[in-house]
C-alpha positions in Angstrom: -5.8 1.9 16.6 -7.6 0.7 19.8 -7.1 -2.8 21.1 -10.7 -3.6 20.5 -10.1 -3.2 16.7 -7.5 -5.9 16.7 -9.7 -8.2 18.9 -12.6 -7.7 16.4 -10.3 -8.8 13.5 -9.1 -11.9 15.4 -12.7 -12.9 16.2 -13.7 -12.5 12.6 -10.8 -14.6 11.4 -11.4 -17.3 13.9 -15.1 -17.6 12.9 -13.9 -18.3 9.4 -11.2 -20.7 10.5 -13.7 -22.6 12.7 -13.3 -25.4 15.2 -10.6 -27.9 14.2 -8.5 -25.2 12.6 -5.3 -23.4 13.6 -3.9 -20.2 12.1 -0.2 -19.4 12.4 1.4 -16.1 11.5 5.0 -15.2 11.9 6.3 -11.6 12.4 8.5 -10.1 9.7 12.2 -11.0 10.0 14.9 -8.4 10.6 16.6 -7.6 7.3 20.3 -6.8 6.9 21.2 -3.7 4.9 24.9 -4.0 4.8 27.3 -5.8 7.1 26.1 -5.1 10.7 23.6 -2.4 9.6 19.9 -3.4 9.5 17.0 -1.8 7.7 14.5 0.0 10.0 12.2 -2.7 11.2 8.7 -2.7 9.8 6.2 -5.4 11.0 4.5 -7.7 8.5 1.2 -6.2 7.6 -0.9 -9.3 8.1 0.7 -9.9 11.5 0.2 -6.3 12.6 -3.4 -6.3 11.3 -4.3 -9.0 13.8 -2.1 -8.2 16.7 -0.9 -4.6 16.8 2.4 -6.1 17.9 5.5 -4.3 16.5 8.4 -6.4 17.6 10.4 -9.0 15.5 10.9 -12.6 16.5 7.2 -13.2 17.3 4.6 -15.7 16.2 0.8 -15.4 16.6 -1.3 -18.5 16.9 -5.1 -18.6 16.8 -6.9 -21.8 17.9 -10.7 -21.3 17.8 -12.5 -23.0 20.6 -9.3 -23.9 22.6 -10.4 -24.0 26.3 -7.1 -22.8 27.6 -7.1 -19.7 25.4 -7.6 -19.1 21.7 -5.0 -16.4 21.0 -1.4 -17.2 21.8 1.6 -15.0 21.2 5.2 -16.1 21.2 7.7 -13.3 21.6 11.1 -12.3 23.0 11.6 -12.5 26.7 12.6 -9.4 28.7 16.4 -9.0 28.8 18.0 -6.0 30.6 21.3 -6.3 28.7 19.8 -6.6 25.3 17.2 -3.9 26.0 20.1 -1.6 27.0 21.4 -1.9 23.4 18.3 -2.3 21.3 15.4 -0.8 23.3 12.6 -2.2 25.5 10.7 -5.4 24.9 7.1 -6.2 25.7 7.8 -9.6 27.1 5.2 -12.3 27.9 3.4 -10.3 30.6 3.1 -7.3 28.3 1.8 -9.4 25.5 -1.1 -10.4 27.7 -1.7 -7.1 29.4 -1.3 -4.7 26.4 -1.9 -6.9 23.3 -4.8 -9.1 24.4 -3.1 -12.4 24.2 -4.8 -15.2 26.2 -1.4 -16.6 26.9 2.2 -15.8 25.9 5.3 -17.8 25.7 9.0 -17.2 25.0 9.8 -17.5 21.3 12.6 -19.9 22.2 10.0 -22.4 23.4 8.0 -22.5 20.2 9.4 -25.8 19.0 8.2 -27.5 22.2 4.7 -26.0 22.2 3.4 -25.5 18.6 3.5 -29.2 17.6 1.2 -30.0 20.5 -1.2 -27.2 19.3 -1.2 -28.5 15.7 -1.8 -32.1 16.8 -5.3 -31.4 17.9 -6.3 -29.7 14.6 -7.4 -31.0 11.3 -6.6 -27.9 9.3 -3.5 -25.6 9.3 -4.1 -22.0 8.0 -0.8 -20.5 7.0 0.6 -18.3 4.2 3.2 -20.5 2.4 6.1 -18.9 0.5 6.2 -15.5 2.3 9.0 -16.4 4.7 10.9 -19.5 3.5 12.8 -20.0 6.8 9.5 -20.2 8.7 8.0 -22.5 6.0 10.7 -25.0 7.0 9.6 -24.7 10.7 6.0 -25.5 9.7 7.1 -28.5 7.6 9.3 -29.7 10.5 6.5 -29.5 13.0 4.0 -31.3 10.8 6.5 -34.0 9.8 7.3 -34.6 13.5 3.6 -35.4 14.0 3.5 -37.6 10.9 6.5 -39.6 12.2 4.6 -40.2 15.4 1.4 -41.3 13.8 2.1 -44.9 14.7 2.1 -43.8 18.3 -1.4 -42.3 17.9 -0.4 -38.7 17.2 -3.0 -36.8 15.1 -1.8 -35.3 11.8 -3.6 -32.3 10.1 -5.2 -33.4 6.9 -5.4 -30.1 5.2 -3.3 -27.0 4.6 -5.3 -23.8 3.8 -4.0 -20.5 2.4 -4.4 -18.1 5.3 -3.9 -15.1 3.0 -7.0 -15.9 1.0 -9.1 -15.3 4.1 -7.1 -12.5 5.7 -6.6 -10.4 2.5 -10.3 -10.4 1.8 -10.8 -9.1 5.3 -8.2 -6.4 4.8 -9.9 -5.2 1.6 -12.8 -3.8 3.6 -11.6 -0.9 5.8 -13.3 -0.1 9.1 -14.1 3.5 10.2 -11.0 3.4 12.3 -8.9 2.4 9.3 -10.5 5.1 7.0 -9.7 7.6 9.7 -6.1 6.5 9.9 -5.7 6.7 6.1 -7.3 10.2 6.1 -4.7 11.3 8.6 -1.9 9.8 6.5 -3.3 11.6 3.4 -3.4 14.9 5.3 0.3 14.7 6.0 1.1 13.8 2.4 -1.0 16.7 1.2 1.0 19.1 3.4 4.2 17.6 2.0 3.1 18.1 -1.6 2.1 21.7 -0.9 5.5 22.3 0.7 7.2 20.9 -2.5 5.1 23.1 -4.8 6.0 26.3 -2.8 9.7 25.7 -2.7 10.4 24.4 -6.2 12.2 26.6 -8.7 14.7 26.1 -11.5 18.2 25.2 -10.3 17.1 22.9 -7.5 18.0 19.2 -7.6 15.3 16.6 -7.4 16.8 15.2 -4.2 16.4 18.6 -2.5 12.7 18.4 -3.2 12.6 14.8 -1.9 14.3 16.0 1.3 11.4 18.5 1.9 9.0 15.6 1.6 10.8 13.4 4.0 11.1 16.3 6.5 7.4 16.9 6.4 6.7 13.2 6.9 9.0 12.8 9.9 8.0 16.1 11.6 4.5 14.6 11.7 5.5 11.1 12.9 5.2 9.4 9.6 7.6 7.7 7.2 7.7 7.6 3.4 5.4 4.7 2.4 7.6 4.0 -0.7 10.6 5.5 -2.4 9.3 8.9 -3.6 9.4 9.7 -7.4 10.7 13.2 -8.0 11.1 13.4 -11.8 11.7 16.6 -13.7 11.4 16.9 -17.5 12.1 13.6 -19.3 12.4 11.7 -15.9 8.6 12.1 -15.5 8.2 9.7 -18.4 9.9 6.9 -16.5 7.1 5.5 -14.4 9.2 4.3 -11.5 12.0 6.8 -11.6 13.6 7.0 -8.1 17.1 8.2 -8.7 15.9 11.8 -7.9 19.4 13.1 -8.9 18.9 15.6 -11.7 18.8 19.4 -11.7 15.3 21.0 -12.3 15.2 23.1 -15.4 13.2 26.2 -16.3 10.4 25.2 -18.7 10.1 21.6 -17.5 7.3 19.9 -15.5 8.0 18.1 -12.2 6.1 14.9 -11.4 6.1 14.0 -7.7 4.6 10.6 -6.6 5.0 10.5 -2.8 3.0 9.3 0.1 3.6 8.5 3.8 2.8 5.7 6.2 1.3 6.7 9.6 0.5 4.0 12.1 0.9 1.4 9.4 -1.6 3.0 7.0 -0.4 4.4 3.7 -1.2 7.4 1.5 -0.2 7.6 -2.2 -0.5 11.0 -4.0 0.9 12.3 -7.3 1.0 15.9 -8.6 2.6 17.4 -11.6 3.5 21.1 -11.8 5.8 23.5 -13.7 9.2 24.0 -12.3 9.0 27.7 -13.0 5.4 28.0 -11.7 3.8 28.5 -15.1 2.4 25.9 -17.5 3.2 26.3 -21.1 0.2 26.0 -23.5 1.3 22.4 -24.4 1.9 21.4 -20.8 -1.5 22.8 -19.8 -3.2 21.0 -22.7 -1.8 17.6 -21.6 -2.5 18.3 -17.9 -6.1 19.2 -18.5 -6.7 16.0 -20.3 -5.3 14.0 -17.4 -7.3 16.1 -14.9 -10.5 15.4 -16.9 -9.7 11.7 -17.0 -9.1 11.6 -13.2 -12.4 13.4 -12.5 -14.2 11.0 -14.8 -12.6 8.0 -13.0 -13.4 9.3 -9.5 -17.0 9.7 -10.5 -17.1 6.0 -11.3 -15.5 5.0 -8.0 -18.8 4.2 -6.4 -20.6 1.3 -4.7 -22.0 -1.1 -7.3 -19.6 -0.3 -10.1 -16.9 -2.8 -11.1 -13.2 -2.3 -10.3 -12.5 -1.6 -14.0 -15.1 1.1 -14.5 -12.9 4.0 -13.3 -10.1 2.8 -15.6 -12.5 2.5 -18.6 -13.7 6.1 -17.9 -10.1 7.4 -17.8 -9.2 5.6 -21.0 -12.1 7.1 -22.9 -11.1 10.7 -21.9 -7.4 10.1 -22.6 -7.9 8.5 -26.0 -10.1 11.4 -27.1 -7.6 13.9 -25.7 -4.7 12.3 -27.5 -6.6 12.4 -30.7 -7.3 16.0 -30.2 -3.6 16.7 -29.7 -2.9 14.9 -32.9 -1.0 12.1 -31.2 -3.6 9.4 -32.2 -5.5 9.1 -35.4 -8.8 7.2 -35.9 -12.2 6.6 -34.3 -11.9 6.7 -30.5 -13.8 3.4 -30.1 -11.4 1.6 -32.4 -8.4 3.2 -30.8 -9.6 1.9 -27.5 -10.3 -1.6 -28.8 -6.8 -1.7 -30.4 -5.2 -0.3 -27.3 -3.5 2.5 -29.2 -3.6 4.7 -26.1 -1.2 2.4 -24.3 1.8 3.9 -26.1 1.2 7.1 -24.0 -0.8 5.6 -21.1 0.5 2.2 -20.3 -0.6 1.5 -16.7 -3.9 0.9 -14.9 -5.8 3.8 -13.3 -5.4 2.6 -9.8 -4.7 -0.1 -7.2 -6.0 -1.0 -3.7 -4.6 1.0 -0.9 -4.3 0.3 2.8 -1.6 -1.0 5.1 0.5 -1.7 2.0 0.7 0.9 -0.8 -0.2 -1.7 -3.3 -2.6 -3.3 -0.9 -3.9 -6.9 -0.8 -7.2 -8.1 -2.3 -8.3 -9.7 -5.5 -9.2 -7.5 -8.4 -11.4 -10.2 -10.0 -13.8 -12.7 -8.5 -13.7 -15.6 -10.9 -13.5 -14.1 -14.4 -15.4 -10.9 -13.5 -14.0 -7.6 -12.2 -14.8 -7.1 -8.6 -17.8 -5.1 -7.6 -16.8 -2.0 -5.5 -18.2 -2.0 -2.0 -18.3 0.4 0.9 -14.9 0.4 2.8 -12.7 -0.3 -0.2 -10.0 2.2 -0.8 -8.1 2.7 -4.1 -5.9 5.2 -5.9 -7.1 7.0 -9.0 -4.1 7.9 -11.0 -4.4 8.4 -14.8 -1.4 9.8 -16.7 0.0 10.7 -20.1 3.7 10.2 -20.9 5.3 11.8 -24.0 9.0 11.0 -24.3 11.5 12.5 -26.6 10.4 10.7 -29.8 10.5 12.0 -33.3 6.8 11.3 -34.0 5.8 13.5 -31.1 5.7 17.3 -31.9 8.7 19.0 -30.3 6.6 21.2 -28.0 5.1 18.1 -26.4 8.3 16.1 -25.9 9.4 15.2 -22.4 6.0 15.9 -20.9 4.9 13.4 -18.3 1.7 14.1 -16.3 0.1 12.0 -13.6 -2.5 13.1 -11.1 -3.2 10.7 -8.2 -5.6 10.8 -5.2 -6.7 8.3 -2.6 -10.4 7.5 -2.8 -12.6 5.5 -0.4 -15.9 3.9 -1.6 -18.6 5.1 0.7 -22.4 4.9 0.9 -22.5 8.6 -0.1 -20.2 8.4 -3.1 -16.5 8.8 -3.7 -14.7 9.9 -0.5 -11.4 11.6 -1.7 -9.1 11.3 1.3 -6.5 13.6 -0.3 -9.0 16.2 -1.5 -7.2 19.0 0.3 -4.5 19.1 -2.4 -5.0 21.5 -5.3 -5.5 19.8 -8.7 -6.5 22.5 -11.2 -3.7 24.2 -13.1 -4.7 27.7 -12.1 -4.8 26.7 -8.5 -1.3 25.2 -8.8 0.1 28.3 -10.3 -1.5 30.4 -7.6 -0.1 28.2 -4.8 3.4 28.4 -6.3 3.2 32.2 -6.6 2.2 32.4 -2.9 5.6 31.0 -1.8 
């Protein structure tokens, strides 16, 4: 992402904050995994969205109209000894030169500087509750000003939820963001193709997962979430992540896996036969889900409401479940009663962006949000038939989900993951080509 992209975002946010406001964003803290082992560091999405800065122990401050500089960045100082152990640091000079800060200060000086910045402002824009340790710092700085009010110190009169503004900005992806997500999806597509080609009975789910992770890393990406690799009955557990069982001849394999490249995520699901051939019952369920997904994608267009793709998928799935003999009654009544939820219990998608389940409200007031150009969402209907007595034996332990990443564009649905085969004949052909 070019520096101008981050500068544009900061300018947009500062216009909304306006004169008299101050926005404060902390970097994500380092998280401990066990004893002296830390999780791989990943920057807070909101912080990175505005700064492009990847280091921990940093705070970004935006003060619209401040004559001495509107964008300040607090970060770690250069330190040769610590950089020997943990890697290089940008330092204050680098924060100005490479990340566009008007001024930069050592993070250790923040308690001496921020109260003075807050004092001149009437509104503090901050996301409360995300990082409780930093919440305490904010409260301490404001309280220090309040205690000095008798000496003429100015105390902010209003706290405003920063995430309300920032997350609405993040909902609308720029051309650069769409391009980044398309690249992420391309890598995930290659990983899914690799999995289809190498899968056969006798493998373990974790062996397939390893192929995914290898494809991600060889392309400079990371898994954007814990991959779901569920064979047979495991495919009916929506968030199955153990990935520990042996793959059996005659079962389906559901893989829900995406990657993160340059802080932008993909999220793709495919379901295919372990032995490379759909049974008649598996194909029947799969084709219903495929039809439902196609109907939902057609509704992912500018001017429709967020819920329209879901409603389209529900109609197809309900009719399909009735055709299979799993539901009985008039489709309209079955939908009103929510009868389909026994076999299709989740929504058809979610926002996608820097976070897999990305930010942005799904409703405005009491109404579903209108889809607009630049919004990106997943489209992922499914049918899940567990090992239950009332389900015909041939249909038991069949779980099917098909998921793609779709951007709303002026020309209609833009399927970012369109390179990955969806139709059952194409899947079988791909698996035979291995």
